[in-house]
PDB file with SEQRES, HELIX, SHEET and CRYST1 records, atoms N, CA, C and O in Angstrom:
SEQRES   1 A   85  MET THR ALA ASN THR PRO GLN THR ASN PRO THR VAL TYR          
SEQRES   2 A   85  SER PRO ALA THR LEU ALA LYS ARG TRP GLU CYS SER GLU          
SEQRES   3 A   85  SER HIS VAL ARG LYS LEU ILE ARG ARG GLY GLU LEU PRO          
SEQRES   4 A   85  HIS PHE ARG LEU GLY GLY LYS LEU LEU ARG ILE ARG THR          
SEQRES   5 A   85  PHE ASP VAL GLU GLU PHE GLU ALA ARG LEU THR PRO SER          
SEQRES   6 A   85  SER ASP GLN GLU PRO VAL PRO VAL VAL THR ARG PRO ARG          
SEQRES   7 A   85  ALA LYS ARG LEU ASP ILE ARG                                  
HELIX    1 AA1 PRO A   15  TRP A   22  1                                   8    
HELIX    2 AA2 GLU A   26  ARG A   34  1                                   9    
HELIX    3 AA3 THR A   52  LEU A   62  1                                  11    
SHEET    1 AA1 3 VAL A  12  TYR A  13  0                                        
SHEET    2 AA1 3 LEU A  47  ARG A  51 -1                                        
SHEET    3 AA1 3 PHE A  41  LEU A  43 -1                                        
CRYST1    1.000    1.000    1.000  90.00  90.00  90.00 P 1           1          
ATOM      1  N   MET A   1      -7.725 -15.694  23.271  1.00  0.00           N  
ATOM      2  CA  MET A   1      -7.807 -14.213  23.013  1.00  0.00           C  
ATOM      3  C   MET A   1      -9.290 -13.834  23.514  1.00  0.00           C  
ATOM      4  O   MET A   1     -10.244 -14.557  23.227  1.00  0.00           O  
ATOM      5  N   THR A   2      -9.416 -12.783  24.197  1.00  0.00           N  
ATOM      6  CA  THR A   2     -10.761 -12.320  24.597  1.00  0.00           C  
ATOM      7  C   THR A   2     -11.231 -11.407  23.488  1.00  0.00           C  
ATOM      8  O   THR A   2     -10.487 -11.027  22.584  1.00  0.00           O  
ATOM      9  N   ALA A   3     -12.523 -11.069  23.605  1.00  0.00           N  
ATOM     10  CA  ALA A   3     -13.199 -10.208  22.704  1.00  0.00           C  
ATOM     11  C   ALA A   3     -12.667  -8.753  22.671  1.00  0.00           C  
ATOM     12  O   ALA A   3     -12.767  -8.044  21.669  1.00  0.00           O  
ATOM     13  N   ASN A   4     -12.100  -8.360  23.819  1.00  0.00           N  
ATOM     14  CA  ASN A   4     -11.556  -6.966  23.928  1.00  0.00           C  
ATOM     15  C   ASN A   4     -10.141  -6.854  23.620  1.00  0.00           C  
ATOM     16  O   ASN A   4      -9.619  -5.739  23.601  1.00  0.00           O  
ATOM     17  N   THR A   5      -9.409  -8.005  23.355  1.00  0.00           N  
ATOM     18  CA  THR A   5      -7.988  -7.934  22.977  1.00  0.00           C  
ATOM     19  C   THR A   5      -7.845  -7.628  21.519  1.00  0.00           C  
ATOM     20  O   THR A   5      -8.345  -8.360  20.665  1.00  0.00           O  
ATOM     21  N   PRO A   6      -7.127  -6.493  21.216  1.00  0.00           N  
ATOM     22  CA  PRO A   6      -7.008  -6.313  19.759  1.00  0.00           C  
ATOM     23  C   PRO A   6      -5.958  -7.239  19.177  1.00  0.00           C  
ATOM     24  O   PRO A   6      -4.982  -7.591  19.839  1.00  0.00           O  
ATOM     25  N   GLN A   7      -6.184  -7.650  17.864  1.00  0.00           N  
ATOM     26  CA  GLN A   7      -5.256  -8.546  17.166  1.00  0.00           C  
ATOM     27  C   GLN A   7      -3.979  -7.667  16.816  1.00  0.00           C  
ATOM     28  O   GLN A   7      -4.125  -6.537  16.349  1.00  0.00           O  
ATOM     29  N   THR A   8      -2.819  -8.172  17.035  1.00  0.00           N  
ATOM     30  CA  THR A   8      -1.608  -7.551  16.655  1.00  0.00           C  
ATOM     31  C   THR A   8      -1.252  -7.747  15.159  1.00  0.00           C  
ATOM     32  O   THR A   8      -0.592  -6.894  14.566  1.00  0.00           O  
ATOM     33  N   ASN A   9      -1.681  -8.850  14.565  1.00  0.00           N  
ATOM     34  CA  ASN A   9      -1.423  -9.068  13.203  1.00  0.00           C  
ATOM     35  C   ASN A   9      -2.731  -9.618  12.537  1.00  0.00           C  
ATOM     36  O   ASN A   9      -2.920 -10.832  12.454  1.00  0.00           O  
ATOM     37  N   PRO A  10      -3.578  -8.750  12.092  1.00  0.00           N  
ATOM     38  CA  PRO A  10      -4.906  -9.230  11.435  1.00  0.00           C  
ATOM     39  C   PRO A  10      -4.641 -10.077  10.149  1.00  0.00           C  
ATOM     40  O   PRO A  10      -3.640  -9.940   9.446  1.00  0.00           O  
ATOM     41  N   THR A  11      -5.615 -10.938   9.929  1.00  0.00           N  
ATOM     42  CA  THR A  11      -5.518 -11.730   8.719  1.00  0.00           C  
ATOM     43  C   THR A  11      -5.858 -10.973   7.475  1.00  0.00           C  
ATOM     44  O   THR A  11      -5.396 -11.308   6.385  1.00  0.00           O  
ATOM     45  N   VAL A  12      -6.693  -9.916   7.634  1.00  0.00           N  
ATOM     46  CA  VAL A  12      -7.006  -8.994   6.491  1.00  0.00           C  
ATOM     47  C   VAL A  12      -6.949  -7.526   7.061  1.00  0.00           C  
ATOM     48  O   VAL A  12      -7.123  -7.278   8.254  1.00  0.00           O  
ATOM     49  N   TYR A  13      -6.715  -6.667   6.192  1.00  0.00           N  
ATOM     50  CA  TYR A  13      -6.729  -5.213   6.452  1.00  0.00           C  
ATOM     51  C   TYR A  13      -7.720  -4.451   5.610  1.00  0.00           C  
ATOM     52  O   TYR A  13      -7.917  -4.719   4.425  1.00  0.00           O  
ATOM     53  N   SER A  14      -8.338  -3.488   6.272  1.00  0.00           N  
ATOM     54  CA  SER A  14      -9.200  -2.578   5.462  1.00  0.00           C  
ATOM     55  C   SER A  14      -8.241  -1.485   5.039  1.00  0.00           C  
ATOM     56  O   SER A  14      -7.163  -1.386   5.625  1.00  0.00           O  
ATOM     57  N   PRO A  15      -8.572  -0.638   4.035  1.00  0.00           N  
ATOM     58  CA  PRO A  15      -7.746   0.425   3.576  1.00  0.00           C  
ATOM     59  C   PRO A  15      -7.371   1.339   4.789  1.00  0.00           C  
ATOM     60  O   PRO A  15      -6.242   1.829   4.786  1.00  0.00           O  
ATOM     61  N   ALA A  16      -8.194   1.602   5.796  1.00  0.00           N  
ATOM     62  CA  ALA A  16      -7.887   2.447   6.830  1.00  0.00           C  
ATOM     63  C   ALA A  16      -6.910   1.810   7.801  1.00  0.00           C  
ATOM     64  O   ALA A  16      -5.986   2.483   8.259  1.00  0.00           O  
ATOM     65  N   THR A  17      -7.085   0.498   8.142  1.00  0.00           N  
ATOM     66  CA  THR A  17      -6.042  -0.090   9.070  1.00  0.00           C  
ATOM     67  C   THR A  17      -4.724  -0.296   8.337  1.00  0.00           C  
ATOM     68  O   THR A  17      -3.681  -0.235   8.988  1.00  0.00           O  
ATOM     69  N   LEU A  18      -4.696  -0.534   7.032  1.00  0.00           N  
ATOM     70  CA  LEU A  18      -3.406  -0.644   6.356  1.00  0.00           C  
ATOM     71  C   LEU A  18      -2.739   0.707   6.283  1.00  0.00           C  
ATOM     72  O   LEU A  18      -1.516   0.801   6.391  1.00  0.00           O  
ATOM     73  N   ALA A  19      -3.545   1.789   6.096  1.00  0.00           N  
ATOM     74  CA  ALA A  19      -2.943   3.148   6.080  1.00  0.00           C  
ATOM     75  C   ALA A  19      -2.294   3.478   7.453  1.00  0.00           C  
ATOM     76  O   ALA A  19      -1.265   4.149   7.526  1.00  0.00           O  
ATOM     77  N   LYS A  20      -2.945   2.972   8.548  1.00  0.00           N  
ATOM     78  CA  LYS A  20      -2.238   3.154   9.813  1.00  0.00           C  
ATOM     79  C   LYS A  20      -0.943   2.445   9.938  1.00  0.00           C  
ATOM     80  O   LYS A  20       0.025   2.991  10.466  1.00  0.00           O  
ATOM     81  N   ARG A  21      -0.903   1.184   9.442  1.00  0.00           N  
ATOM     82  CA  ARG A  21       0.316   0.436   9.451  1.00  0.00           C  
ATOM     83  C   ARG A  21       1.379   1.094   8.657  1.00  0.00           C  
ATOM     84  O   ARG A  21       2.516   1.193   9.117  1.00  0.00           O  
ATOM     85  N   TRP A  22       1.061   1.551   7.481  1.00  0.00           N  
ATOM     86  CA  TRP A  22       2.057   2.194   6.699  1.00  0.00           C  
ATOM     87  C   TRP A  22       2.304   3.660   6.946  1.00  0.00           C  
ATOM     88  O   TRP A  22       3.160   4.272   6.307  1.00  0.00           O  
ATOM     89  N   GLU A  23       1.561   4.219   7.867  1.00  0.00           N  
ATOM     90  CA  GLU A  23       1.575   5.648   8.166  1.00  0.00           C  
ATOM     91  C   GLU A  23       1.412   6.538   6.919  1.00  0.00           C  
ATOM     92  O   GLU A  23       2.177   7.471   6.672  1.00  0.00           O  
ATOM     93  N   CYS A  24       0.418   6.205   6.189  1.00  0.00           N  
ATOM     94  CA  CYS A  24       0.006   7.028   5.025  1.00  0.00           C  
ATOM     95  C   CYS A  24      -1.440   7.271   5.038  1.00  0.00           C  
ATOM     96  O   CYS A  24      -2.158   6.917   5.973  1.00  0.00           O  
ATOM     97  N   SER A  25      -1.875   7.899   3.954  1.00  0.00           N  
ATOM     98  CA  SER A  25      -3.323   8.248   3.938  1.00  0.00           C  
ATOM     99  C   SER A  25      -4.176   6.958   3.341  1.00  0.00           C  
ATOM    100  O   SER A  25      -3.658   6.147   2.573  1.00  0.00           O  
ATOM    101  N   GLU A  26      -5.353   6.885   3.727  1.00  0.00           N  
ATOM    102  CA  GLU A  26      -6.274   5.840   3.259  1.00  0.00           C  
ATOM    103  C   GLU A  26      -6.420   5.968   1.674  1.00  0.00           C  
ATOM    104  O   GLU A  26      -6.517   4.977   0.951  1.00  0.00           O  
ATOM    105  N   SER A  27      -6.426   7.233   1.221  1.00  0.00           N  
ATOM    106  CA  SER A  27      -6.644   7.374  -0.195  1.00  0.00           C  
ATOM    107  C   SER A  27      -5.414   6.875  -0.970  1.00  0.00           C  
ATOM    108  O   SER A  27      -5.559   6.464  -2.121  1.00  0.00           O  
ATOM    109  N   HIS A  28      -4.183   6.899  -0.366  1.00  0.00           N  
ATOM    110  CA  HIS A  28      -3.039   6.322  -1.009  1.00  0.00           C  
ATOM    111  C   HIS A  28      -3.118   4.820  -1.217  1.00  0.00           C  
ATOM    112  O   HIS A  28      -2.712   4.261  -2.235  1.00  0.00           O  
ATOM    113  N   VAL A  29      -3.711   4.162  -0.101  1.00  0.00           N  
ATOM    114  CA  VAL A  29      -3.836   2.711  -0.171  1.00  0.00           C  
ATOM    115  C   VAL A  29      -4.932   2.428  -1.275  1.00  0.00           C  
ATOM    116  O   VAL A  29      -4.758   1.503  -2.067  1.00  0.00           O  
ATOM    117  N   ARG A  30      -6.025   3.199  -1.327  1.00  0.00           N  
ATOM    118  CA  ARG A  30      -7.000   3.058  -2.335  1.00  0.00           C  
ATOM    119  C   ARG A  30      -6.502   3.225  -3.765  1.00  0.00           C  
ATOM    120  O   ARG A  30      -6.974   2.548  -4.678  1.00  0.00           O  
ATOM    121  N   LYS A  31      -5.516   4.159  -3.962  1.00  0.00           N  
ATOM    122  CA  LYS A  31      -4.950   4.400  -5.218  1.00  0.00           C  
ATOM    123  C   LYS A  31      -4.124   3.144  -5.678  1.00  0.00           C  
ATOM    124  O   LYS A  31      -4.187   2.725  -6.834  1.00  0.00           O  
ATOM    125  N   LEU A  32      -3.361   2.582  -4.720  1.00  0.00           N  
ATOM    126  CA  LEU A  32      -2.628   1.370  -5.034  1.00  0.00           C  
ATOM    127  C   LEU A  32      -3.527   0.190  -5.495  1.00  0.00           C  
ATOM    128  O   LEU A  32      -3.197  -0.594  -6.385  1.00  0.00           O  
ATOM    129  N   ILE A  33      -4.652   0.140  -4.828  1.00  0.00           N  
ATOM    130  CA  ILE A  33      -5.612  -0.836  -5.204  1.00  0.00           C  
ATOM    131  C   ILE A  33      -6.202  -0.562  -6.603  1.00  0.00           C  
ATOM    132  O   ILE A  33      -6.314  -1.469  -7.427  1.00  0.00           O  
ATOM    133  N   ARG A  34      -6.556   0.633  -6.837  1.00  0.00           N  
ATOM    134  CA  ARG A  34      -7.172   1.095  -8.098  1.00  0.00           C  
ATOM    135  C   ARG A  34      -6.266   0.792  -9.247  1.00  0.00           C  
ATOM    136  O   ARG A  34      -6.704   0.318 -10.295  1.00  0.00           O  
ATOM    137  N   ARG A  35      -4.903   1.085  -9.038  1.00  0.00           N  
ATOM    138  CA  ARG A  35      -3.938   0.913 -10.088  1.00  0.00           C  
ATOM    139  C   ARG A  35      -3.489  -0.569 -10.252  1.00  0.00           C  
ATOM    140  O   ARG A  35      -2.627  -0.889 -11.071  1.00  0.00           O  
ATOM    141  N   GLY A  36      -4.104  -1.441  -9.447  1.00  0.00           N  
ATOM    142  CA  GLY A  36      -3.783  -2.896  -9.555  1.00  0.00           C  
ATOM    143  C   GLY A  36      -2.425  -3.244  -8.916  1.00  0.00           C  
ATOM    144  O   GLY A  36      -1.976  -4.366  -9.147  1.00  0.00           O  
ATOM    145  N   GLU A  37      -1.754  -2.435  -8.171  1.00  0.00           N  
ATOM    146  CA  GLU A  37      -0.472  -2.684  -7.535  1.00  0.00           C  
ATOM    147  C   GLU A  37      -0.635  -3.514  -6.202  1.00  0.00           C  
ATOM    148  O   GLU A  37       0.287  -4.207  -5.773  1.00  0.00           O  
ATOM    149  N   LEU A  38      -1.789  -3.412  -5.605  1.00  0.00           N  
ATOM    150  CA  LEU A  38      -2.025  -4.096  -4.394  1.00  0.00           C  
ATOM    151  C   LEU A  38      -3.322  -4.946  -4.504  1.00  0.00           C  
ATOM    152  O   LEU A  38      -4.420  -4.413  -4.663  1.00  0.00           O  
ATOM    153  N   PRO A  39      -3.143  -6.357  -4.408  1.00  0.00           N  
ATOM    154  CA  PRO A  39      -4.308  -7.242  -4.554  1.00  0.00           C  
ATOM    155  C   PRO A  39      -5.341  -6.997  -3.424  1.00  0.00           C  
ATOM    156  O   PRO A  39      -4.968  -6.692  -2.291  1.00  0.00           O  
ATOM    157  N   HIS A  40      -6.551  -7.126  -3.732  1.00  0.00           N  
ATOM    158  CA  HIS A  40      -7.665  -7.022  -2.737  1.00  0.00           C  
ATOM    159  C   HIS A  40      -8.780  -7.833  -3.129  1.00  0.00           C  
ATOM    160  O   HIS A  40      -8.856  -8.362  -4.238  1.00  0.00           O  
ATOM    161  N   PHE A  41      -9.693  -7.943  -2.180  1.00  0.00           N  
ATOM    162  CA  PHE A  41     -11.049  -8.543  -2.492  1.00  0.00           C  
ATOM    163  C   PHE A  41     -12.135  -7.746  -1.828  1.00  0.00           C  
ATOM    164  O   PHE A  41     -11.864  -6.899  -0.978  1.00  0.00           O  
ATOM    165  N   ARG A  42     -13.345  -8.006  -2.204  1.00  0.00           N  
ATOM    166  CA  ARG A  42     -14.471  -7.288  -1.578  1.00  0.00           C  
ATOM    167  C   ARG A  42     -15.244  -8.253  -0.749  1.00  0.00           C  
ATOM    168  O   ARG A  42     -15.518  -9.395  -1.118  1.00  0.00           O  
ATOM    169  N   LEU A  43     -15.596  -7.704   0.446  1.00  0.00           N  
ATOM    170  CA  LEU A  43     -16.321  -8.473   1.415  1.00  0.00           C  
ATOM    171  C   LEU A  43     -17.759  -7.971   1.428  1.00  0.00           C  
ATOM    172  O   LEU A  43     -18.039  -6.795   1.661  1.00  0.00           O  
ATOM    173  N   GLY A  44     -18.642  -8.901   1.173  1.00  0.00           N  
ATOM    174  CA  GLY A  44     -19.976  -8.569   1.009  1.00  0.00           C  
ATOM    175  C   GLY A  44     -20.291  -7.721  -0.192  1.00  0.00           C  
ATOM    176  O   GLY A  44     -21.314  -7.036  -0.206  1.00  0.00           O  
ATOM    177  N   GLY A  45     -19.458  -7.743  -1.189  1.00  0.00           N  
ATOM    178  CA  GLY A  45     -19.724  -7.084  -2.413  1.00  0.00           C  
ATOM    179  C   GLY A  45     -19.364  -5.605  -2.398  1.00  0.00           C  
ATOM    180  O   GLY A  45     -19.392  -4.960  -3.446  1.00  0.00           O  
ATOM    181  N   LYS A  46     -19.016  -5.033  -1.198  1.00  0.00           N  
ATOM    182  CA  LYS A  46     -18.764  -3.595  -1.104  1.00  0.00           C  
ATOM    183  C   LYS A  46     -17.498  -3.282  -0.365  1.00  0.00           C  
ATOM    184  O   LYS A  46     -16.735  -2.464  -0.878  1.00  0.00           O  
ATOM    185  N   LEU A  47     -17.177  -3.852   0.813  1.00  0.00           N  
ATOM    186  CA  LEU A  47     -16.047  -3.497   1.634  1.00  0.00           C  
ATOM    187  C   LEU A  47     -14.736  -4.010   0.999  1.00  0.00           C  
ATOM    188  O   LEU A  47     -14.647  -5.176   0.615  1.00  0.00           O  
ATOM    189  N   LEU A  48     -13.767  -3.171   0.898  1.00  0.00           N  
ATOM    190  CA  LEU A  48     -12.439  -3.593   0.377  1.00  0.00           C  
ATOM    191  C   LEU A  48     -11.636  -4.135   1.571  1.00  0.00           C  
ATOM    192  O   LEU A  48     -11.599  -3.585   2.671  1.00  0.00           O  
ATOM    193  N   ARG A  49     -11.004  -5.260   1.244  1.00  0.00           N  
ATOM    194  CA  ARG A  49     -10.050  -5.965   2.209  1.00  0.00           C  
ATOM    195  C   ARG A  49      -8.804  -6.387   1.506  1.00  0.00           C  
ATOM    196  O   ARG A  49      -8.828  -6.745   0.329  1.00  0.00           O  
ATOM    197  N   ILE A  50      -7.690  -6.345   2.238  1.00  0.00           N  
ATOM    198  CA  ILE A  50      -6.443  -6.734   1.630  1.00  0.00           C  
ATOM    199  C   ILE A  50      -5.804  -7.870   2.579  1.00  0.00           C  
ATOM    200  O   ILE A  50      -5.658  -7.663   3.783  1.00  0.00           O  
ATOM    201  N   ARG A  51      -5.464  -8.981   2.016  1.00  0.00           N  
ATOM    202  CA  ARG A  51      -4.896 -10.079   2.863  1.00  0.00           C  
ATOM    203  C   ARG A  51      -3.586  -9.619   3.375  1.00  0.00           C  
ATOM    204  O   ARG A  51      -2.916  -8.790   2.760  1.00  0.00           O  
ATOM    205  N   THR A  52      -3.176 -10.205   4.614  1.00  0.00           N  
ATOM    206  CA  THR A  52      -1.906  -9.945   5.197  1.00  0.00           C  
ATOM    207  C   THR A  52      -0.788 -10.468   4.268  1.00  0.00           C  
ATOM    208  O   THR A  52       0.254  -9.830   4.117  1.00  0.00           O  
ATOM    209  N   PHE A  53      -1.007 -11.551   3.697  1.00  0.00           N  
ATOM    210  CA  PHE A  53      -0.030 -12.196   2.756  1.00  0.00           C  
ATOM    211  C   PHE A  53       0.270 -11.248   1.651  1.00  0.00           C  
ATOM    212  O   PHE A  53       1.446 -11.098   1.318  1.00  0.00           O  
ATOM    213  N   ASP A  54      -0.726 -10.562   1.019  1.00  0.00           N  
ATOM    214  CA  ASP A  54      -0.507  -9.599   0.011  1.00  0.00           C  
ATOM    215  C   ASP A  54       0.259  -8.336   0.519  1.00  0.00           C  
ATOM    216  O   ASP A  54       1.116  -7.792  -0.177  1.00  0.00           O  
ATOM    217  N   VAL A  55      -0.075  -7.911   1.716  1.00  0.00           N  
ATOM    218  CA  VAL A  55       0.570  -6.750   2.265  1.00  0.00           C  
ATOM    219  C   VAL A  55       2.039  -7.063   2.440  1.00  0.00           C  
ATOM    220  O   VAL A  55       2.900  -6.268   2.062  1.00  0.00           O  
ATOM    221  N   GLU A  56       2.344  -8.292   3.046  1.00  0.00           N  
ATOM    222  CA  GLU A  56       3.773  -8.653   3.228  1.00  0.00           C  
ATOM    223  C   GLU A  56       4.499  -8.807   1.866  1.00  0.00           C  
ATOM    224  O   GLU A  56       5.651  -8.399   1.721  1.00  0.00           O  
ATOM    225  N   GLU A  57       3.788  -9.413   0.858  1.00  0.00           N  
ATOM    226  CA  GLU A  57       4.441  -9.507  -0.425  1.00  0.00           C  
ATOM    227  C   GLU A  57       4.765  -8.111  -1.018  1.00  0.00           C  
ATOM    228  O   GLU A  57       5.841  -7.910  -1.582  1.00  0.00           O  
ATOM    229  N   PHE A  58       3.844  -7.173  -0.885  1.00  0.00           N  
ATOM    230  CA  PHE A  58       3.991  -5.814  -1.500  1.00  0.00           C  
ATOM    231  C   PHE A  58       5.163  -5.173  -0.712  1.00  0.00           C  
ATOM    232  O   PHE A  58       6.043  -4.600  -1.354  1.00  0.00           O  
ATOM    233  N   GLU A  59       5.226  -5.232   0.568  1.00  0.00           N  
ATOM    234  CA  GLU A  59       6.346  -4.639   1.331  1.00  0.00           C  
ATOM    235  C   GLU A  59       7.686  -5.329   0.884  1.00  0.00           C  
ATOM    236  O   GLU A  59       8.709  -4.656   0.765  1.00  0.00           O  
ATOM    237  N   ALA A  60       7.669  -6.605   0.651  1.00  0.00           N  
ATOM    238  CA  ALA A  60       8.910  -7.217   0.328  1.00  0.00           C  
ATOM    239  C   ALA A  60       9.448  -6.743  -0.938  1.00  0.00           C  
ATOM    240  O   ALA A  60      10.661  -6.613  -1.105  1.00  0.00           O  
ATOM    241  N   ARG A  61       8.545  -6.469  -1.877  1.00  0.00           N  
ATOM    242  CA  ARG A  61       8.958  -5.947  -3.310  1.00  0.00           C  
ATOM    243  C   ARG A  61       9.583  -4.589  -3.148  1.00  0.00           C  
ATOM    244  O   ARG A  61      10.470  -4.214  -3.914  1.00  0.00           O  
ATOM    245  N   LEU A  62       9.126  -3.840  -2.151  1.00  0.00           N  
ATOM    246  CA  LEU A  62       9.659  -2.402  -1.930  1.00  0.00           C  
ATOM    247  C   LEU A  62      10.872  -2.345  -1.081  1.00  0.00           C  
ATOM    248  O   LEU A  62      11.562  -1.326  -1.072  1.00  0.00           O  
ATOM    249  N   THR A  63      11.181  -3.428  -0.338  1.00  0.00           N  
ATOM    250  CA  THR A  63      12.298  -3.375   0.600  1.00  0.00           C  
ATOM    251  C   THR A  63      13.408  -4.257   0.051  1.00  0.00           C  
ATOM    252  O   THR A  63      13.274  -5.480   0.030  1.00  0.00           O  
ATOM    253  N   PRO A  64      14.530  -3.634  -0.407  1.00  0.00           N  
ATOM    254  CA  PRO A  64      15.649  -4.490  -0.933  1.00  0.00           C  
ATOM    255  C   PRO A  64      16.214  -5.266   0.223  1.00  0.00           C  
ATOM    256  O   PRO A  64      16.298  -4.822   1.368  1.00  0.00           O  
ATOM    257  N   SER A  65      16.604  -6.492  -0.177  1.00  0.00           N  
ATOM    258  CA  SER A  65      17.282  -7.284   0.888  1.00  0.00           C  
ATOM    259  C   SER A  65      18.776  -6.804   1.048  1.00  0.00           C  
ATOM    260  O   SER A  65      19.268  -6.001   0.255  1.00  0.00           O  
ATOM    261  N   SER A  66      19.407  -7.286   2.013  1.00  0.00           N  
ATOM    262  CA  SER A  66      20.754  -6.767   2.418  1.00  0.00           C  
ATOM    263  C   SER A  66      21.752  -7.100   1.317  1.00  0.00           C  
ATOM    264  O   SER A  66      22.734  -6.368   1.194  1.00  0.00           O  
ATOM    265  N   ASP A  67      21.583  -8.145   0.504  1.00  0.00           N  
ATOM    266  CA  ASP A  67      22.537  -8.479  -0.570  1.00  0.00           C  
ATOM    267  C   ASP A  67      22.204  -7.830  -1.922  1.00  0.00           C  
ATOM    268  O   ASP A  67      22.876  -8.098  -2.918  1.00  0.00           O  
ATOM    269  N   GLN A  68      21.209  -7.008  -1.956  1.00  0.00           N  
ATOM    270  CA  GLN A  68      20.855  -6.340  -3.191  1.00  0.00           C  
ATOM    271  C   GLN A  68      21.253  -4.882  -3.092  1.00  0.00           C  
ATOM    272  O   GLN A  68      21.263  -4.267  -2.025  1.00  0.00           O  
ATOM    273  N   GLU A  69      21.583  -4.360  -4.274  1.00  0.00           N  
ATOM    274  CA  GLU A  69      21.863  -2.910  -4.364  1.00  0.00           C  
ATOM    275  C   GLU A  69      20.571  -2.200  -4.199  1.00  0.00           C  
ATOM    276  O   GLU A  69      19.532  -2.722  -4.602  1.00  0.00           O  
ATOM    277  N   PRO A  70      20.582  -1.026  -3.622  1.00  0.00           N  
ATOM    278  CA  PRO A  70      19.341  -0.223  -3.568  1.00  0.00           C  
ATOM    279  C   PRO A  70      18.865   0.213  -4.989  1.00  0.00           C  
ATOM    280  O   PRO A  70      19.664   0.511  -5.877  1.00  0.00           O  
ATOM    281  N   VAL A  71      17.608   0.228  -5.135  1.00  0.00           N  
ATOM    282  CA  VAL A  71      17.057   0.684  -6.388  1.00  0.00           C  
ATOM    283  C   VAL A  71      17.113   2.146  -6.551  1.00  0.00           C  
ATOM    284  O   VAL A  71      16.548   2.908  -5.767  1.00  0.00           O  
ATOM    285  N   PRO A  72      17.849   2.568  -7.650  1.00  0.00           N  
ATOM    286  CA  PRO A  72      17.963   4.067  -7.771  1.00  0.00           C  
ATOM    287  C   PRO A  72      16.717   4.787  -8.121  1.00  0.00           C  
ATOM    288  O   PRO A  72      15.882   4.275  -8.866  1.00  0.00           O  
ATOM    289  N   VAL A  73      16.575   5.937  -7.611  1.00  0.00           N  
ATOM    290  CA  VAL A  73      15.394   6.722  -7.846  1.00  0.00           C  
ATOM    291  C   VAL A  73      15.592   7.372  -9.238  1.00  0.00           C  
ATOM    292  O   VAL A  73      16.623   7.994  -9.497  1.00  0.00           O  
ATOM    293  N   VAL A  74      14.610   7.221 -10.104  1.00  0.00           N  
ATOM    294  CA  VAL A  74      14.743   7.813 -11.427  1.00  0.00           C  
ATOM    295  C   VAL A  74      13.821   9.059 -11.433  1.00  0.00           C  
ATOM    296  O   VAL A  74      12.626   8.986 -11.145  1.00  0.00           O  
ATOM    297  N   THR A  75      14.422  10.150 -11.764  1.00  0.00           N  
ATOM    298  CA  THR A  75      13.606  11.406 -11.828  1.00  0.00           C  
ATOM    299  C   THR A  75      13.575  11.922 -13.229  1.00  0.00           C  
ATOM    300  O   THR A  75      14.584  11.873 -13.933  1.00  0.00           O  
ATOM    301  N   ARG A  76      12.472  12.403 -13.639  1.00  0.00           N  
ATOM    302  CA  ARG A  76      12.378  12.956 -14.987  1.00  0.00           C  
ATOM    303  C   ARG A  76      12.787  14.419 -14.940  1.00  0.00           C  
ATOM    304  O   ARG A  76      12.602  15.085 -13.921  1.00  0.00           O  
ATOM    305  N   PRO A  77      13.341  14.920 -16.034  1.00  0.00           N  
ATOM    306  CA  PRO A  77      13.647  16.355 -16.001  1.00  0.00           C  
ATOM    307  C   PRO A  77      12.406  17.120 -16.028  1.00  0.00           C  
ATOM    308  O   PRO A  77      11.413  16.688 -16.615  1.00  0.00           O  
ATOM    309  N   ARG A  78      12.421  18.241 -15.416  1.00  0.00           N  
ATOM    310  CA  ARG A  78      11.199  19.158 -15.383  1.00  0.00           C  
ATOM    311  C   ARG A  78      10.970  19.684 -16.706  1.00  0.00           C  
ATOM    312  O   ARG A  78      11.945  19.982 -17.396  1.00  0.00           O  
ATOM    313  N   ALA A  79       9.748  19.841 -17.158  1.00  0.00           N  
ATOM    314  CA  ALA A  79       9.342  20.425 -18.395  1.00  0.00           C  
ATOM    315  C   ALA A  79       9.520  21.913 -18.276  1.00  0.00           C  
ATOM    316  O   ALA A  79       9.332  22.483 -17.200  1.00  0.00           O  
ATOM    317  N   LYS A  80       9.887  22.564 -19.391  1.00  0.00           N  
ATOM    318  CA  LYS A  80      10.062  24.033 -19.395  1.00  0.00           C  
ATOM    319  C   LYS A  80       8.679  24.602 -19.368  1.00  0.00           C  
ATOM    320  O   LYS A  80       7.731  24.086 -19.960  1.00  0.00           O  
ATOM    321  N   ARG A  81       8.614  25.675 -18.663  1.00  0.00           N  
ATOM    322  CA  ARG A  81       7.322  26.461 -18.643  1.00  0.00           C  
ATOM    323  C   ARG A  81       7.081  27.161 -19.944  1.00  0.00           C  
ATOM    324  O   ARG A  81       7.973  27.778 -20.526  1.00  0.00           O  
ATOM    325  N   LEU A  82       5.906  27.055 -20.366  1.00  0.00           N  
ATOM    326  CA  LEU A  82       5.471  27.841 -21.472  1.00  0.00           C  
ATOM    327  C   LEU A  82       4.801  29.087 -21.128  1.00  0.00           C  
ATOM    328  O   LEU A  82       3.798  29.021 -20.417  1.00  0.00           O  
ATOM    329  N   ASP A  83       5.242  30.263 -21.559  1.00  0.00           N  
ATOM    330  CA  ASP A  83       4.648  31.501 -21.293  1.00  0.00           C  
ATOM    331  C   ASP A  83       3.738  31.896 -22.331  1.00  0.00           C  
ATOM    332  O   ASP A  83       4.156  32.565 -23.276  1.00  0.00           O  
ATOM    333  N   ILE A  84       2.504  31.540 -22.248  1.00  0.00           N  
ATOM    334  CA  ILE A  84       1.501  31.866 -23.279  1.00  0.00           C  
ATOM    335  C   ILE A  84       0.636  33.029 -22.859  1.00  0.00           C  
ATOM    336  O   ILE A  84      -0.102  33.025 -21.874  1.00  0.00           O  
ATOM    337  N   ARG A  85       0.804  34.033 -23.715  1.00  0.00           N  
ATOM    338  CA  ARG A  85       0.003  35.227 -23.370  1.00  0.00           C  
ATOM    339  C   ARG A  85      -0.744  35.734 -24.561  1.00  0.00           C  
ATOM    340  O   ARG A  85      -1.467  36.726 -24.460  1.00  0.00           O  
TER     341      ARG A  85                                                      
END                                                                             
């Protein structure tokens, strides 16, 4: 691989590159990290990085296999508005 050839499957992702892969915002990726849902490590004490293994594990948890029933979406009833005057 030459220096100018981009890697198709990096060994680690930054929040920005992972956001591109998932087609979401970088802040969403950072929220997942902050909530502890997505494992990460710090490079040089400052830069957030996510291992490809952890990304694939996270995606596998969210993607039901063909022999599993889809996970139902649970919605909460909306709270009634209080009209305080």
